[in-house]
C-alpha positions in Angstrom: -18.6 -8.4 2.2 -20.1 -8.4 5.6 -19.0 -5.5 7.8 -17.7 -5.6 11.3 -20.9 -4.3 12.8 -22.9 -7.1 11.3 -21.4 -9.8 13.5 -21.9 -10.5 17.2 -18.5 -10.7 18.9 -19.2 -10.5 22.7 -17.3 -13.2 24.5 -16.3 -14.8 21.2 -12.8 -15.6 19.9 -12.1 -13.3 16.9 -9.1 -13.9 14.7 -8.0 -10.7 13.0 -5.6 -10.8 10.1 -3.7 -7.6 10.3 -0.8 -6.1 8.4 2.0 -5.7 10.9 4.7 -6.0 8.3 6.6 -3.1 9.8 10.2 -2.0 9.2 12.6 -3.1 12.0 16.2 -2.0 12.8 18.2 -3.7 15.5 15.0 -5.3 16.8 13.1 -1.9 17.1 10.2 -0.7 15.0 11.1 2.3 12.9 7.6 3.1 11.6 4.5 1.9 13.3 2.0 3.3 10.7 0.6 -0.1 9.8 0.0 -0.9 13.5 -1.8 2.4 14.1 -3.9 1.7 11.0 -5.3 -1.5 12.6 -6.1 0.1 15.9 -9.7 1.2 15.0 -10.7 -2.4 14.3 -8.8 -3.8 17.4 -10.5 -1.2 19.7 -13.9 -1.8 18.1 -13.7 -5.5 18.9 -12.3 -4.9 22.4 -15.0 -2.4 23.3 -17.6 -5.0 22.3 -16.2 -7.7 24.5 -14.4 -9.8 21.9 -11.4 -12.0 22.6 -9.0 -10.6 20.0 -6.4 -12.8 18.3 -4.1 -10.9 16.0 -2.2 -12.7 13.1 0.3 -11.1 10.7 3.3 -11.8 8.6 6.6 -9.9 8.9 9.2 -10.0 6.1 9.9 -13.1 4.0 11.6 -15.5 6.4 12.5 -19.0 5.2 11.0 -20.7 8.3 11.4 -19.7 11.9 13.9 -16.9 12.3 14.3 -14.7 15.5 15.2 -11.7 13.3 11.6 -11.8 12.0 9.8 -12.4 15.2 6.7 -10.4 16.0 7.7 -10.0 19.7 8.7 -6.3 19.2 5.3 -5.7 17.6 3.5 -7.2 20.6 5.2 -4.7 22.8 4.2 -1.8 20.5 0.6 -2.9 20.3 0.5 -3.0 24.1 1.9 0.5 24.3 -0.6 1.8 21.7 -3.7 0.1 23.2 -2.7 0.5 26.8 -3.5 -3.1 27.3 -1.3 -6.2 27.9 -0.7 -8.3 24.8 -0.1 -12.0 25.3 2.5 -13.1 22.7 2.2 -16.6 21.4 5.6 -18.1 20.4 4.1 -20.1 17.6 1.3 -19.8 15.1 -1.0 -22.7 15.7 0.9 -24.8 18.2 0.7 -25.3 22.0 1.7 -21.7 22.8 -1.0 -20.2 20.5 -3.7 -22.6 21.9 -2.7 -21.8 25.5 -2.7 -18.1 24.9 -6.2 -18.2 23.3 -7.5 -20.4 26.1 -6.3 -17.7 28.6 -8.0 -14.9 26.7 -10.7 -12.8 28.5 -13.2 -10.5 26.8 -11.3 -7.4 25.6 -8.0 -9.2 25.8 -5.4 -9.4 23.0 -3.2 -12.3 21.8 -0.6 -11.8 19.0 0.5 -15.0 17.2 4.0 -15.4 16.0 4.9 -14.6 12.4 2.6 -16.4 10.0 5.4 -17.0 7.5 7.2 -19.2 10.0 4.7 -21.7 8.8 5.6 -23.0 5.3 1.9 -23.6 4.5 1.0 -19.9 4.8 2.0 -18.7 1.4 0.9 -22.1 -0.2 -2.6 -21.6 1.2 -2.3 -24.9 2.8 -5.7 -26.2 3.9 -4.3 -27.9 7.0 -2.8 -24.6 8.3 -6.0 -22.8 7.3 -8.1 -25.3 9.3 -5.7 -24.9 12.3 -6.0 -21.1 12.2 -9.8 -21.5 12.0 -9.9 -23.8 15.0 -8.6 -20.9 17.1 -11.6 -18.7 16.4 -15.3 -18.3 16.2 -15.1 -15.3 13.9 -12.6 -14.2 11.3 -11.9 -10.5 10.4 -9.6 -9.5 7.5 -8.2 -6.1 8.1 -5.0 -6.6 6.2 -5.7 -4.8 2.9 -1.9 -4.9 2.1 -2.1 -8.7 1.9 -5.6 -9.0 0.3 -4.0 -9.6 -3.2 -2.5 -12.8 -1.9 -4.4 -16.1 -1.6 -2.7 -17.3 1.6 -3.9 -19.6 4.3 -4.5 -16.5 6.6 -6.3 -14.4 3.9 -8.3 -17.0 1.8 -8.1 -20.5 3.2 -9.1 -19.7 6.7 -12.5 -18.3 5.6 -13.6 -21.9 4.8 -12.9 -23.0 8.4 -14.7 -20.4 10.6 -18.4 -19.7 11.1 -18.3 -16.0 10.1 -15.9 -14.0 8.0 -16.1 -10.2 7.8 -14.1 -7.2 6.7 -12.3 -5.0 9.2 -12.7 -1.3 9.3 -9.5 -0.6 7.4 -10.0 -3.1 4.7 -13.6 -2.0 4.1 -12.5 1.7 3.9 -9.7 0.9 1.5 -12.0 -1.0 -0.9 -14.8 1.5 -0.8 -12.4 4.5 -1.3 -10.5 2.9 -4.3 -13.7 1.5 -5.9 -15.2 5.0 -5.7 -12.3 6.4 -7.7 -13.0 3.9 -10.4 -16.8 4.0 -10.4 -17.8 7.6 -9.9 -15.0 10.1 -9.2 -15.5 13.8 -8.8 -13.9 15.3 -11.9 -11.5 16.2 -13.1 -9.8 12.9 -12.1 -6.0 13.4 -12.0 -3.7 10.4 -11.6 -0.1 11.2 -10.6 2.2 8.2 -11.2 5.9 8.0 -10.4 8.5 5.6 -9.3 11.1 3.6 -11.1 9.5 1.0 -13.4 6.9 1.3 -16.1 6.4 -2.4 -16.0 5.2 -2.2 -12.4 2.5 0.3 -13.3 1.7 -0.1 -17.0 -1.7 -1.7 -16.2 -2.5 1.2 -13.9 -1.4 3.7 -16.5 -3.6 2.1 -19.1 -6.6 1.9 -16.7 -6.3 5.6 -15.9 -6.0 6.5 -19.6 -9.5 5.1 -19.9 -10.9 6.6 -16.7 -9.0 9.7 -15.8 -8.9 13.2 -17.3 -5.2 13.7 -16.8 -2.3 11.3 -16.1 0.9 12.9 -14.9 4.1 10.8 -15.2 7.2 11.4 -13.1 10.1 9.6 -11.5 12.5 7.3 -13.4 9.7 5.7 -15.2 9.3 8.8 -17.4 12.6 7.9 -19.2 11.2 5.0 -21.3 8.5 7.4 -22.5 11.0 10.1 -23.3 13.3 7.6 -25.0 10.4 6.4 -27.2 9.9 10.0 -28.2 13.5 10.2 -29.3 15.0 12.2 -26.5 18.5 11.5 -25.1 18.5 10.2 -21.5 22.2 10.2 -20.6 22.8 7.8 -17.8 19.3 8.1 -16.3 17.7 5.0 -14.9 15.7 3.6 -17.9 14.1 0.2 -17.6 14.6 -1.5 -20.9 11.7 -3.8 -20.4 9.6 -0.6 -20.0 10.3 0.7 -23.5 7.7 -1.4 -25.3 4.9 -0.8 -22.7 5.7 2.9 -22.8 5.4 3.0 -26.5 2.1 1.1 -26.3 0.8 3.6 -23.6 1.7 6.6 -25.8 -0.1 5.1 -28.7 -3.2 4.4 -26.6 -3.1 7.9 -25.1 -3.6 9.4 -28.5 -7.1 8.1 -28.6 -7.9 7.9 -24.9 -10.1 10.0 -22.6 -7.1 11.2 -20.6 -4.2 13.4 -21.5 -0.9 11.8 -20.8 1.6 14.4 -19.5 5.3 13.9 -19.4 8.0 16.2 -17.9 9.1 19.3 -19.8 12.2 19.9 -17.8 14.4 17.9 -15.3 16.7 18.1 -12.3 20.0 16.5 -13.2 22.8 15.0 -11.2 26.0 13.1 -12.0 25.5 10.6 -9.2 22.9 9.4 -6.7 24.5 10.4 -3.4 24.3 13.0 -0.7 27.1 15.1 -2.3 25.5 15.2 -5.7 25.0 18.7 -7.0 21.7 19.5 -8.8 21.6 21.2 -12.2 18.2 22.2 -13.7 17.8 21.4 -17.4 15.4 23.5 -19.4 14.2 20.6 -21.5 14.4 16.8 -21.4 17.4 15.8 -23.5 19.8 14.6 -20.9 23.5 15.1 -21.8 26.0 12.3 -21.5 27.3 11.4 -18.0 24.2 13.1 -16.5 21.1 11.5 -15.1 17.6 12.8 -14.5 16.9 12.6 -10.7 13.9 14.8 -10.4 11.3 16.6 -12.5 12.2 20.2 -13.1 10.5 23.4 -11.7 8.4 24.0 -14.8 7.1 20.5 -14.7 6.4 20.7 -11.0 4.4 23.9 -11.6 2.4 22.3 -14.4 1.7 19.2 -12.3 0.7 21.3 -9.2 -1.7 23.4 -11.3 -3.4 20.2 -12.7 -3.7 18.8 -9.2 -5.1 22.0 -7.7 -8.0 22.0 -10.2 -8.8 18.3 -9.7 -12.0 16.9 -8.1 -10.2 13.7 -7.4 -6.5 12.9 -7.2 -4.8 9.5 -7.0 -1.0 9.7 -6.3 1.3 6.7 -6.4 5.1 7.1 -6.7 7.6 9.9 -6.2 8.8 12.4 -8.9 12.4 11.7 -8.2 15.0 10.7 -5.6 13.2 12.7 -2.9 15.3 11.1 -0.2 18.2 13.4 -1.2 17.5 17.1 -0.5 18.9 18.3 -3.8 16.3 16.2 -5.7 13.3 16.4 -3.4 11.7 19.6 -4.9 9.5 17.9 -7.5 8.1 15.3 -5.1 7.6 18.1 -2.5 5.7 20.2 -5.0 3.4 17.3 -5.8 2.9 16.4 -2.2 2.0 20.0 -1.3 -0.4 20.3 -4.2 -2.1 17.0 -3.3 -2.3 18.1 0.4 -3.8 21.5 -0.6 -6.2 20.1 -3.3 -9.9 20.8 -2.5 -11.1 17.5 -3.9 -10.8 13.9 -2.7 -7.1 13.0 -2.5 -5.8 9.4 -2.3 -2.1 8.5 -1.9 -0.8 5.0 -2.1 2.5 3.2 -2.2 5.3 3.2 0.4 7.3 6.0 -1.2 4.4 8.4 -1.6 3.4 7.8 2.0 7.1 8.3 3.1 7.2 11.5 1.1 4.0 12.8 2.7 5.5 12.0 6.1 8.9 13.6 5.3 7.1 16.8 4.4 4.7 16.6 7.4 1.7 16.4 5.0 0.3 12.9 5.7 -2.6 14.3 7.8 -3.7 16.5 4.9 -4.7 13.8 2.5 -8.2 12.4 2.4 -7.0 8.8 2.3 -3.6 7.2 2.6 -3.7 3.7 1.3 -1.8 0.9 3.1 -2.1 -1.5 0.2 1.0 -1.2 -2.0 0.5 -4.0 -4.5 -3.1 -4.6 -3.4 -3.9 -0.9 -4.2 -2.5 -1.1 -7.7 -4.2 -4.5 -8.4 -7.5 -3.1 -7.4 -7.0 0.0 -9.5 -6.1 -2.3 -12.4 -9.5 -4.0 -12.0 -8.1 -7.3 -10.8 -9.9 -9.5 -8.3 -8.2 -9.5 -4.8 -8.4 -13.1 -3.4 -8.7 -11.8 0.2 -11.6 -9.6 -0.7 -13.3 -12.2 -2.9 -13.0 -14.8 0.0 -15.0 -12.5 2.2 -17.6 -11.9 -0.5 -17.9 -15.7 -1.0 -18.0 -16.3 2.7 -20.9 -13.8 3.1 -22.8 -15.8 0.6 -22.3 -19.0 2.6 -23.3 -17.4 5.9 
């Protein structure tokens, strides 16, 4: 991929694919992390005299829908940059063309939600060409969308003169590839969340690459079930039973040690009033459910993390949103934050946990990728990244 500093942008129209898929409530942004993550690229371009055109999706609208308009995002970008942002009320229509025509060097335009155009997710070449016609240079800084071959992530690269990686995307790719290629050891992977099927390829990749794989969250229950333990009413993905059995079999001859909980935090329901009972063991009684790893497990996991040269964490250890069941996730978050080696956290829940415990600034790298992060770890080709690599070969 070509980098941002390899292209001349002064006085040129630069289309930047960003990831402004932020949470909204009553038309207000509740978390602007993704907007802030794009600021270094935006400010780099502005300082170099580029005419900046921002493009993003928001949610999954079925055509134009005011509830998914990027207008509130334009206001927030203006606040964060201290610069006016001209909001186009369409993607490639008259409003967009007029706004781009008005742009001065250092100015910013934000296009309306890309997914208001049905051709976006279909990687429609006509839409890609229309997007390309707005710009002289294309910058992809939306790592969170790099695993999708959409008109704004793949198709557009065929219709602009130069296509390069933004600062965020380049950093994400370099950081994650370094974990896979040459990590400081021991490499410890901490994997939680609800579903084994969502992360089985990641688990298997780390069994071959890591030194230790720590499993938490509801996805530990298919593993425990395979081992013959009772799980009570714990969330246990039935489709995850076979992959868990396969992973356990592979772990027996793998480089990495696969570690499962040795105790659990139980509750009778998932609600604010639920009382926690710590179980010394992992055989969950009837009518009870495992909602967190237990204190002994938390200590074991924290010790492994503290000795790591590299840590990759994706997924909480339990229902950390409820205070009664947050202890395991807090212990892991604190251990990751205090670890002396390189620490990488990815996935919305892991990031949310770090924020809840005021630890997000203590991690080496917080990935914005979600699905893209996991697919890159799995070893899959990301269409948005591959498009930039191919474009560099054509330029």
